[in-house]
Steps between C-alpha positions, in 0.01 A plus 500: 500500500839664557342767723342229713841332546656831605216558742534155657882537512467847665255368760734209574793740553291721728391198706856371537621849602254504791627161618864616488463785748777521761440401859303762683363647184146493643612764749481840339664674794862608518757232585764614752819322605462431875840346543762249383714232665788297373439142610744208524490130585646583846188670640136405488324814627514870405308810580428800276430807710285744307632851584448832338191384313188665625169384373265210472542178301244260354738213422857385465696293253834323559749498209819294483815579304824310424415158658182311588365518857259261669266685737333340798322784679451873482377719787394861437510732802278808490542835675189439712657184652306247293678222308408303190644150450533383142594143419715503185621154429643574157837514335523832323749476219756770418313774323164373633244639741247377756128546455370835616430469871186693587503699821161465668301789634521862402845586361766436761834659606779234486768515770706194403495168318662178631564209269629148551671329208757262362724668244549265211858616453840346486721590797623854460237599249213728590153587395320834532147518638302818432159573650271744321179650635207631303315808612 
């Protein structure tokens, strides 16, 4: 009887651990910082230019630090001239992250990423937006 309880308890813990995986955990590739911007309530558009990073990416994730940021739109520009528009209509809280944004087609080289937002900050306070790519 006691062994059965331990078995059920162990299975419950294992199940909960699979649910608590961090964002992007389904991607087994290597996550790379593509760039970072400090955003304020004074601007509503920023660009991260991806330089010095050679290689192909399968997806990106946007992470926010310090203050919440409400995103409206993201546009990914690729080296071959193609663009990918991504509608993100979410407020990402400080310490939070977007869903993993899949990049269609065979792995792509990212040239830059534009994003439109409303920083949820008090005048003079800033938030940091980091974009990571998965290979």
